[in-house]
N, C-alpha and C positions, 0 to 999 in steps of 0.2 A: 425542734422539739420531738421527743420520742412519741411514737404512736401508742395509744393505750393497748395493752396486751389483754388476752382473754383472762377470765377469772382464774386465779391460781388454785391449785388443787387443795392447798391448806388454807384454812380460814385465818384471817389476821386476828391478832389479839386486840379486842376492842379497847384495851387500856394501854396500848403501845404508846411510848413517848412521842411527843409532837415531832421531834427531830427525825426520828425513824419514820414516822408517818409521812413527813414532807419528802424524805428521800424516796420512799416507795412511790409516791405520787409523781415525783420527777422522773422516775424510771418507767412511768406509764402504767402503773398498776391500777386497774379499774376498781378493784375492791378497796384499795387504799383511798381513792378519791371518794368513793361512797362513804367510807368511814369518816373522812374529814368533813364531808358535808353534814352528816348526821350529828357529828360532834359539835359543830359550830352554827348550825342552821338558826337556832333560836337567837343566839347572841347577835348574829349578823343581821337577821331580819329585824329585830327590835331596834338595832342601831339605824338601819335604813329607814324604818318606819318613823323613828323619832325625827329624822330630818325631812322626809318627804310627806309625812302625814297622810299617806294613802296606801292601803294594803296592796292593791294591785301593782302600783308603781314600785313599791318596796320589793315585791316578789320579782318583778322584771329586773330591778337593779341587782338583786341577789343572784339571779342567774348569770348576769354579765360579770359580776364579781368572781364567781366560781370559774367562769371561762378565762378571765384575765389571770386569776390566781394559778390555774393549771398551766397556762402558757409561761408564766414567769416564776413558778415555784422553784425552778432550778437556781434562781438567784437568792432564794431565801437562805439566810444564815441564822443559826440558832442563838445568835447573840441576844435576840429579843424573843418573847413568846410568839408562837405561831398565831395565837388569837390576836395579839397586837398587830401583827403584820396584816392579817386578814381584815381586821376592823379598819385599819388605815385605808385599805383598798375600798372598802364599802363606804367609808366617809367620803373619799374623793369621788367615787361614782355617784353617790347620792347628791352631793353638792353640785356636781356637774350637771346632773339631770334637772335639779332645781333651778339652776341658772338659765338653762335653756328655756324652761317654761316661763321664766320671769324676764327674759331678755327684752321684751317689748316695753317693760316698765323700768323704773329706777329702783324697784324694791328687790334688789338682789340679796341673797342670803349673806349674812355676815356672822361669823362665829363670835363676834364681840357682843351680840345681843342688843336689846333695845329697852332701856330702863323705863320708857314711857308706857309700855304695855302693862296693864294692870292685872290681866288674867294669868293664872299660873297653875302650878301643880305641886303635889306632895303625896304623902302616903295616906291611904284610907284603911282604917281597921275593919277587917272583914268580920262578918257575923260568925261567932264562935259556936253556935248551936249545931245540931246534927246536920251534916252535909247531905244526908239522904232525904230530908224533908223537902217536898216540892216548894213550899213557901220560902224555905231557907235558900234553896237554889235560885229562886226568882229574885230574892233580895240581893244575893251575891252578884247575880248577873247585872242587876240595875246598878249596884255599887261599882262594878267593873266598868260599865259603860260610862258612868259619871266620871270616874277617875281617868279613863282614856280621853274623854272630852276635855277635861282640864289639862291633861298632858299636851293634847293638841293645841291648846290655847297658849301654851308657854312660848315666850320668845325663842327663836331658833337655838341660840347658844345654850340657854338654860335647859331647854327640853332635851337636847342631845346629851348633855352631861348628866341630867337627872336619870334618864333611861339607862345610860351606861353604868352609873354608880349605884342608884337606888334599886332599879329593876333587875339589871344583870349582875349587880354586885361586883363589878370589875374594880381592881385596885386603882387607887389614885394615880400611881405612877403609870399604869397601863393606859388609863384614860388620857393622861397628859401626853403620853407618847403618841397615841393614836390621833389626837386632835392637834398635836404640835403646839401645845400651850403649857405654861408653867403649872406645876402642881398646886401652887397657891391659888391660881385662877380656877382650877377644878373645884377646890374646896369652897371658894367664894360663890361660884355659880350654883353649886349644890345647895348651899345654905340659902341663897336668894330664891332658888326654885321652891324649896320647902316652905319658906315664909310666904311666898306668893300663893302657893296652893292652899295653905291654911286659911289665908284671907279669903280666897275664892270659895272654898268649901264652907267657911263660916257664913258667907253671904247666902249660899244655897240653903244652909240649915235654917237661917233666920227666915228666909222666904217660906220654907216648908212648915216651920212652926206657925207662922201667920195663917197658913192655909190648912192646917191640920184639922181633921174631923169636920170638914166643911159640910154644911147641911143646907145647900141652896138648890135652886133649880127644880128638877123633877122630884127629887126626894122630899123637898119642902112642900111642893104642891100636893104630893100624894098624901102626906100626913094631914094637911089642911082639909082636903076633900073628905078624908076618912072621918075626921073629927066632926066636920059639919054634917056629914051624913048621919052620924050617931046622934048628934044634937037634934036634928030634924025628926029623928025617930022617937025622941023622948016624949 
């Protein structure tokens, strides 16, 4: 493998085609590797996070993926998208890490999913009011955390497909190639993931409605005492 060279005098075009970028990385161009990472960081992190369900572990996996990609990018052929090639590496790395952590049990990851698990994921419509308002930002943050929790609750196979298709908006064919599954399976899992999420979020909404505008505990006690005090003064 060629050793990385010093930064070139001329900056690389940030929109350069993937095939040219891959060749530059294979030639040891440091700036090209930087550009590749910035171009695909989010897609690869989200894919790793979907499988591992842990931010720190996903970051570690991503670093290994880039090292492995740099070492083997000379073998990349532009017959498929560079993103597909990289996603396949991150999928393999993430599944390998997950299997190591689960080796002591029989609960090894399967890309076939588990129909018995009832929790799932789907899309959440974000608040459309002004993003500058503090309360709006807080609501959006809460909604994002709720969505992420529901995504984490998805069965492995559904969660991975959902993140790749709905979050990263990857093409069906690209997801199928990266996961080595039929395109029909990608569509089925995405549909199932959305359905499961809607059910899960509906249960959350029902629970929230039941507890909306609660007036118990300290608030209730305070009003009672205030009224009794006023009555005593009559």
